C-alpha positions as CSV (number, residue, x, y, z in Angstrom):
1,M,-23.2,5.3,-35.9
2,I,-19.6,5.0,-37.6
3,R,-17.7,6.3,-34.5
4,T,-19.8,3.1,-32.2
5,I,-19.1,0.4,-34.9
6,L,-15.2,1.2,-35.1
7,S,-15.2,1.5,-31.2
8,I,-16.9,-2.1,-31.0
9,A,-14.3,-3.3,-34.0
10,L,-11.1,-2.1,-32.0
11,I,-12.7,-3.8,-28.4
12,M,-13.0,-6.9,-30.6
13,I,-9.6,-6.8,-32.1
14,F,-7.8,-6.2,-28.3
15,A,-10.2,-9.5,-27.2
16,S,-8.6,-11.3,-30.2
17,C,-5.1,-10.5,-29.5
18,Q,-5.5,-11.4,-25.8
19,Q,-6.8,-14.7,-26.3
20,D,-3.5,-15.4,-28.9
21,I,-1.4,-14.4,-25.9
22,I,0.0,-17.6,-24.3
23,E,0.1,-17.8,-20.4
24,D,4.2,-17.7,-19.9
25,E,6.7,-15.8,-17.8
26,N,6.4,-12.8,-20.4
27,L,2.5,-12.5,-20.0
28,V,2.3,-9.0,-18.5
29,E,4.7,-8.0,-20.9
30,N,2.8,-9.5,-23.7
31,L,-0.5,-8.1,-22.6
32,M,0.9,-4.6,-22.5
33,K,2.7,-4.6,-25.9
34,A,-0.8,-5.8,-27.1
35,D,-2.0,-2.3,-26.3
36,K,1.0,0.0,-27.6
37,E,-1.0,2.9,-27.6
38,K,-1.5,2.9,-23.9
39,F,2.2,1.5,-22.8
40,G,4.2,1.8,-25.7
41,E,6.2,4.6,-23.9
42,I,6.0,2.6,-20.9
43,L,8.0,-0.3,-22.4
44,N,10.5,1.6,-24.2
45,N,12.1,3.9,-21.8
46,P,13.8,2.1,-18.8
47,N,13.8,5.4,-16.7
48,Y,10.2,4.6,-15.8
49,E,11.7,1.7,-13.8
50,V,8.3,-0.1,-13.7
51,Q,8.0,-3.3,-11.9
52,I,4.8,-5.4,-11.8
53,L,3.4,-8.1,-9.9
54,Y,0.7,-9.9,-11.2
55,T,-0.6,-13.2,-9.3
56,Q,-3.9,-15.2,-10.4
57,I,-6.0,-17.2,-8.2
58,N,-7.5,-20.2,-9.1
59,R,-10.1,-22.1,-6.3
60,D,-10.4,-25.7,-6.0
61,S,-13.4,-27.7,-5.3
62,A,-13.0,-27.0,-1.9
63,N,-12.4,-22.7,-2.1
64,N,-9.0,-23.5,-1.3
65,P,-6.9,-20.8,-3.2
66,Q,-4.2,-21.7,-5.3
67,F,-1.5,-18.7,-6.5
68,K,0.3,-18.1,-10.0
69,S,2.5,-15.2,-10.5
70,F,3.5,-13.3,-13.5
71,S,6.2,-10.4,-13.7
72,Y,7.6,-7.7,-15.7
73,Q,11.0,-6.3,-14.7
74,L,10.7,-7.7,-11.0
75,N,13.7,-6.7,-9.5
76,P,14.2,-7.2,-5.2
77,E,17.8,-5.1,-5.8
78,Q,16.2,-2.5,-7.8
79,Y,15.6,0.2,-5.1
80,F,12.2,2.4,-5.3
81,Y,11.0,4.2,-2.2
82,P,7.6,2.6,-0.8
83,A,6.4,5.7,0.3
84,S,2.8,4.9,2.4
85,T,2.9,1.5,1.2
86,V,5.2,0.9,4.5
87,K,2.5,2.0,6.4
88,M,0.1,-1.4,5.3
89,P,2.9,-3.5,7.6
90,I,2.7,-1.0,10.5
91,A,-0.8,-1.2,10.8
92,F,-0.9,-5.2,10.9
93,L,1.8,-5.2,13.7
94,A,0.2,-2.9,15.8
95,L,-2.8,-5.0,16.0
96,E,-0.4,-7.8,16.4
97,K,1.2,-6.2,19.3
98,V,-1.7,-5.3,20.8
99,H,-2.5,-9.3,21.3
100,E,1.3,-10.3,22.2
101,L,1.2,-7.9,25.4
102,G,-2.0,-9.6,26.5
103,I,-2.7,-7.2,29.0
104,D,-6.5,-7.2,30.4
105,G,-8.7,-4.1,28.9
106,L,-5.9,-3.4,26.2
107,T,-7.5,-3.7,22.8
108,K,-7.3,-1.5,19.4
109,E,-10.2,0.8,20.7
110,S,-8.5,1.8,23.9
111,T,-7.4,5.5,24.3
112,M,-3.6,6.0,23.0
113,L,-2.2,8.8,24.5
114,T,1.5,9.7,23.2
115,D,3.6,12.3,25.0
116,S,7.1,13.6,24.0
117,A,10.7,13.0,25.8
118,Y,12.9,13.3,23.2
119,S,14.1,15.9,20.3
120,G,12.2,15.6,17.2
121,Q,9.3,14.0,19.0
122,S,5.5,16.0,19.6
123,P,2.3,15.1,21.7
124,V,-1.0,13.6,21.1
125,T,-4.0,13.7,23.8
126,T,-6.7,14.4,21.5
127,D,-7.8,13.6,17.6
128,S,-10.9,15.9,16.7
129,T,-11.7,13.2,13.6
130,S,-12.6,10.5,15.9
131,A,-16.4,9.7,17.1
132,N,-15.2,10.5,20.9
133,G,-12.4,12.8,20.0
134,L,-9.6,10.8,21.2
135,P,-6.8,8.9,19.7
136,S,-6.7,5.1,19.1
137,I,-4.7,2.4,17.4
138,E,-8.2,1.9,15.7
139,H,-8.7,5.4,14.4
140,Y,-5.0,5.3,13.3
141,I,-5.3,2.7,11.1
142,K,-8.6,3.4,9.4
143,K,-7.1,6.8,8.4
144,I,-4.3,5.3,7.1
145,F,-6.3,3.1,4.6
146,V,-9.3,5.3,3.5
147,V,-6.7,8.6,3.0
148,S,-3.4,7.3,3.7
149,D,-2.7,9.6,6.7
150,N,0.8,10.1,7.6
151,D,0.3,11.3,11.1
152,A,-1.4,8.3,11.7
153,Y,1.5,6.1,10.7
154,N,4.1,8.0,12.8
155,R,2.1,7.2,15.8
156,L,2.2,3.6,15.4
157,Y,5.6,3.6,14.4
158,E,5.9,5.1,18.0
159,F,4.0,2.6,19.7
160,L,6.0,-0.2,17.7
161,G,9.5,1.2,17.3
162,P,11.9,0.2,14.8
163,E,13.4,-2.6,16.7
164,Y,10.7,-4.7,16.7
165,I,9.0,-3.7,13.2
166,N,12.0,-5.4,11.4
167,Q,12.8,-7.8,13.9
168,K,9.0,-8.9,13.2
169,L,9.5,-8.5,9.2
170,T,12.4,-10.6,9.4
171,E,11.1,-13.4,11.4
172,K,7.5,-13.1,8.7
173,G,10.5,-13.8,5.9
174,F,10.4,-10.5,4.7
175,N,14.1,-10.2,4.8
176,N,14.8,-7.2,2.0
177,S,12.3,-5.3,4.3
178,V,13.6,-2.2,6.3
179,I,11.3,0.5,8.1
180,Q,13.2,2.9,10.0
181,H,11.9,6.2,9.7
182,R,8.4,8.6,10.2
183,L,7.2,9.7,7.1
184,S,6.8,13.9,6.2
185,I,8.9,15.1,9.2
186,A,12.5,15.6,8.7
187,L,14.5,13.8,11.3
188,S,18.0,12.4,12.2
189,S,18.1,8.6,12.2
190,D,19.1,8.9,15.9
191,E,15.6,10.6,16.4
192,N,13.8,8.2,14.5
193,M,15.7,5.2,16.9
194,H,14.2,7.4,19.4
195,T,10.1,6.5,20.2
196,N,7.9,8.2,22.0
197,P,6.2,7.3,25.6
198,V,2.9,6.1,24.9
199,R,-0.3,5.4,27.7
200,F,-3.4,3.3,27.0
201,T,-6.1,4.7,29.2
202,N,-9.7,3.7,29.9
203,G,-11.2,6.9,31.3
204,D,-8.6,8.0,34.1
205,S,-7.0,4.7,34.5
206,I,-4.1,3.9,32.7
207,I,-4.0,0.0,31.2
208,Y,-0.5,0.2,29.8
209,S,2.4,2.6,29.8
210,Q,5.3,2.5,27.4
211,P,8.5,4.6,28.1
212,L,10.7,6.2,26.1
213,T,12.5,4.2,23.8
214,K,16.1,3.5,22.0
215,S,15.9,1.0,19.4
216,N,19.1,-1.3,19.7
217,W,18.2,-2.2,16.2
218,S,20.8,-0.9,13.5
219,Y,20.7,-1.5,9.7
220,T,23.7,-2.5,7.5
221,P,23.1,-1.2,3.5
222,K,24.5,-3.9,1.3
223,N,25.6,-0.8,-1.2
224,E,25.0,2.9,-1.3
225,I,21.6,4.1,-3.0
226,L,22.3,7.3,-5.4
227,K,19.8,8.2,-7.6
228,G,19.1,10.8,-10.0
229,V,21.4,13.8,-10.9
230,G,20.5,16.0,-8.1
231,Y,18.0,17.3,-5.2
232,I,16.5,20.2,-3.3
233,N,18.0,20.7,0.2
234,G,16.2,21.5,3.4
235,S,17.2,25.1,2.5
236,D,15.6,25.1,-1.0
237,S,18.4,25.0,-2.9
238,L,19.5,22.9,-5.7
239,V,22.2,20.3,-5.2
240,N,23.9,18.4,-8.3
241,E,24.5,15.8,-6.8
242,P,22.6,12.3,-6.4
243,F,20.0,11.9,-4.0
244,N,20.8,9.6,-1.3
245,F,18.2,6.7,-0.4
246,T,20.7,4.3,1.3
247,Y,19.0,4.8,5.0
248,K,15.2,5.8,3.7
249,N,12.9,2.9,4.0
250,W,12.7,-0.1,1.7
251,I,10.2,-2.9,0.8
252,P,10.6,-4.9,-2.6
253,L,7.5,-5.2,-4.2
254,A,7.5,-9.1,-3.9
255,D,7.5,-8.3,-0.2
256,L,4.6,-5.8,-0.4
257,Q,2.4,-8.5,-2.2
258,G,3.4,-11.2,0.0
259,M,2.7,-9.4,3.1
260,L,-1.0,-8.0,1.1
261,K,-1.4,-11.9,0.2
262,D,-1.1,-13.1,3.8
263,L,-3.2,-11.2,5.4
264,M,-5.8,-11.6,2.7
265,F,-5.6,-15.4,2.7
266,P,-4.2,-16.2,5.9
267,N,-5.2,-20.2,5.9
268,S,-2.1,-20.4,3.4
269,S,0.8,-19.0,5.8
270,N,-0.9,-17.3,9.0
271,K,2.0,-14.7,9.4
272,F,0.8,-12.1,11.0
273,N,-0.9,-12.8,14.5
274,L,-4.3,-11.6,14.0
275,K,-7.7,-12.3,15.5
276,E,-11.0,-13.0,13.1
277,G,-12.4,-9.4,13.9
278,D,-9.0,-7.9,13.3
279,Y,-9.3,-9.7,9.3
280,K,-13.0,-7.9,8.9
281,F,-11.6,-4.6,10.6
282,L,-8.9,-4.3,8.3
283,Y,-10.5,-5.7,5.0
284,Q,-13.4,-3.0,6.0
285,Y,-11.5,-0.1,6.3
286,M,-8.3,-1.2,3.5
287,S,-11.5,-1.3,0.8
288,Q,-13.5,1.5,2.2
289,L,-13.7,4.6,0.1
290,P,-13.9,8.5,1.2
291,R,-17.4,8.9,0.6
292,E,-18.2,6.3,2.8
293,T,-16.8,7.4,5.7
294,S,-18.3,9.3,8.8
295,Y,-15.4,9.8,11.0
296,P,-13.5,11.6,9.9
297,D,-16.2,13.2,7.2
298,Y,-13.9,12.8,4.1
299,K,-17.1,14.0,2.1
300,A,-17.1,17.5,2.7
301,D,-13.6,17.6,0.9
302,S,-14.8,15.4,-2.1
303,L,-12.2,13.1,-2.4
304,P,-12.6,10.6,-5.4
305,D,-13.6,7.2,-4.8
306,G,-9.4,6.6,-6.4
307,Y,-7.7,9.0,-4.1
308,C,-6.2,6.0,-2.7
309,K,-7.0,3.4,-5.4
310,F,-5.1,4.0,-8.6
311,L,-4.9,0.7,-10.2
312,M,-7.8,0.5,-12.8
313,Y,-9.4,4.3,-11.1
314,G,-6.8,6.9,-10.9
315,T,-8.3,9.5,-9.3
316,K,-11.1,9.8,-11.5
317,D,-14.1,7.3,-11.9
318,K,-16.7,6.3,-9.8
319,I,-15.9,2.6,-8.8
320,P,-18.8,0.5,-9.5
321,E,-20.3,-1.4,-6.5
322,N,-19.3,-4.8,-7.7
323,I,-16.0,-4.1,-7.4
324,R,-14.1,-3.7,-3.9
325,I,-10.2,-2.6,-3.8
326,F,-8.0,-3.8,-0.6
327,N,-4.9,-2.0,-1.0
328,K,-2.3,0.4,-0.1
329,I,-0.6,3.0,-2.1
330,G,2.2,4.8,-2.0
331,Q,3.3,8.1,-3.8
332,A,6.6,10.6,-2.6
333,Y,10.1,11.5,-5.0
334,G,8.1,10.4,-8.2
335,Y,7.3,7.1,-7.3
336,L,3.7,5.8,-7.5
337,I,3.1,2.2,-6.0
338,D,-0.3,0.3,-5.4
339,N,-0.5,-2.9,-4.2
340,A,-3.7,-4.7,-4.2
341,L,-6.3,-7.3,-4.4
342,I,-9.2,-7.0,-6.4
343,I,-12.3,-8.2,-6.3
344,D,-15.4,-8.0,-8.9
345,F,-18.3,-9.9,-6.5
346,E,-20.5,-9.6,-9.5
347,N,-18.3,-11.7,-12.3
348,G,-16.3,-13.8,-9.6
349,V,-13.1,-12.5,-10.7
350,E,-9.8,-11.6,-7.7
351,F,-6.2,-11.0,-8.3
352,L,-3.5,-9.4,-7.1
353,L,-1.9,-6.8,-8.9
354,S,0.9,-4.8,-7.3
355,A,3.2,-2.1,-9.5
356,V,5.9,0.7,-9.4
357,I,6.2,3.4,-12.0
358,S,8.9,6.3,-11.4
359,V,7.9,9.9,-13.2
360,N,10.8,11.8,-12.5
361,N,12.2,13.1,-16.1
362,N,14.2,15.6,-15.0
363,Q,15.8,13.5,-12.6
364,I,16.1,16.0,-9.5
365,Y,14.4,14.7,-6.4
366,N,12.6,17.0,-3.9
367,D,11.6,19.9,-6.6
368,G,7.5,18.6,-6.6
369,V,8.6,18.2,-10.4
370,Y,6.7,15.1,-11.1
371,E,4.9,13.5,-13.9
372,Y,2.2,12.1,-11.9
373,D,-0.9,13.2,-14.0
374,E,1.1,12.7,-17.3
375,V,2.4,9.6,-16.8
376,G,2.0,8.1,-13.2
377,M,-1.5,8.0,-13.2
378,P,-3.0,6.9,-16.4
379,F,-0.2,4.0,-16.1
380,M,-2.0,2.6,-13.1
381,E,-5.0,3.5,-14.4
382,N,-4.7,1.7,-18.3
383,L,-2.4,-1.5,-16.0
384,G,-5.0,-2.5,-13.4
385,R,-7.8,-2.2,-16.4
386,L,-5.5,-4.2,-18.8
387,I,-5.2,-7.4,-15.9
388,Y,-8.8,-6.6,-15.4
389,D,-10.3,-7.5,-18.3
390,Y,-7.9,-10.5,-19.1
391,E,-9.4,-11.8,-15.8
392,L,-12.9,-11.1,-16.8
393,K,-11.7,-13.4,-20.3
394,R,-9.9,-16.2,-18.1
395,K,-11.7,-19.7,-17.5
396,R,-11.9,-20.9,-14.2
397,E,-12.7,-24.7,-13.5
398,F,-14.3,-23.6,-9.9
399,K,-16.5,-20.2,-9.3
400,P,-14.7,-18.3,-6.2
401,D,-16.8,-17.9,-3.2
402,L,-16.0,-14.4,-2.4
403,S,-18.0,-13.9,0.9
404,R,-15.0,-13.8,2.9
405,F,-14.3,-10.5,1.4
406,R,-18.0,-9.0,2.0
407,T,-18.3,-6.4,4.5
408,T,-20.5,-3.4,5.5
409,Y,-19.4,0.5,5.5
410,D,-19.5,3.1,7.2
411,Q,-22.3,4.9,5.0
């Protein structure tokens, strides 16, 4: 009984602290300072390289969204490895390219056969995880968002090519973003500039064929990006020099959230050339949980709801039915990133939240010694809940109509 009373008192004190916080440019920092038990270490240690971008969404009487952003240590020049978050724009661009090709019979559901014709390349002619046993853009995107599948990203990267990818990102105003390599396989820059032959088929008929392609696009970095004090090389030996990220992928946090906002609220920008069916498809799989997925049957793997939903839930709790998270996470080299639109249909809450943290205390890369479980995941969970609790209490002039984001799931 005493513990219950103390818990209620602590909640009331925290709520009171939140109400006293002024919505100025320091809002996110002040919210974290109000809960020093959870965020004190984060606030006092610059080695965590934390960046946060929180965007409120306010609707007018016609349900049109207005956005107001608050940030913490947001810096487009501060490099972090974006890891799997790069898969999100690749998925959007793959759908866009299908429309731009304008070929009769070519859809995201078409069978996509990947050949090999250059060093480092590998073919794909079947996919045992799909309902029909064949690969397609649709199924690759599904795997990208539900479980962050690396091979699925690589195949779409090969369909697009780095020249197309980076020209499109620049055209859409994401000038600081660079996507120039596949994931989880060690290839040279030259190998990453060469992309596989791809055929789209309908039965025995070829709908569209794309040859081996070498991208003419080239990246000129502003500065060399060196981080840490050492790294483990391909021979599993420690090299006592900073790790070079100069020619790795790079998407600043503001660009990541901008891409997500453009997808979820297309009437405000329409940067991606997508059709209404594409939006419904993406909304489903960006928010679908592993236990709701039939092909592949991730239920057999007992993957938790938070497997790819770091903010609010980490990898522990079951996500309640009234909350849906439309997002893309990243995890590599000690970096944890989540880029999300979080919606509570029951309470009329919607907000964008993007965050990155580096948990690499020994400053050695590729050694597999990162504090994901001890520091990174708790930070993501606590941050998501901090902003969600603030949003629950925040007054809105008009209650949002969130029906656009409702969808059905596989199971």
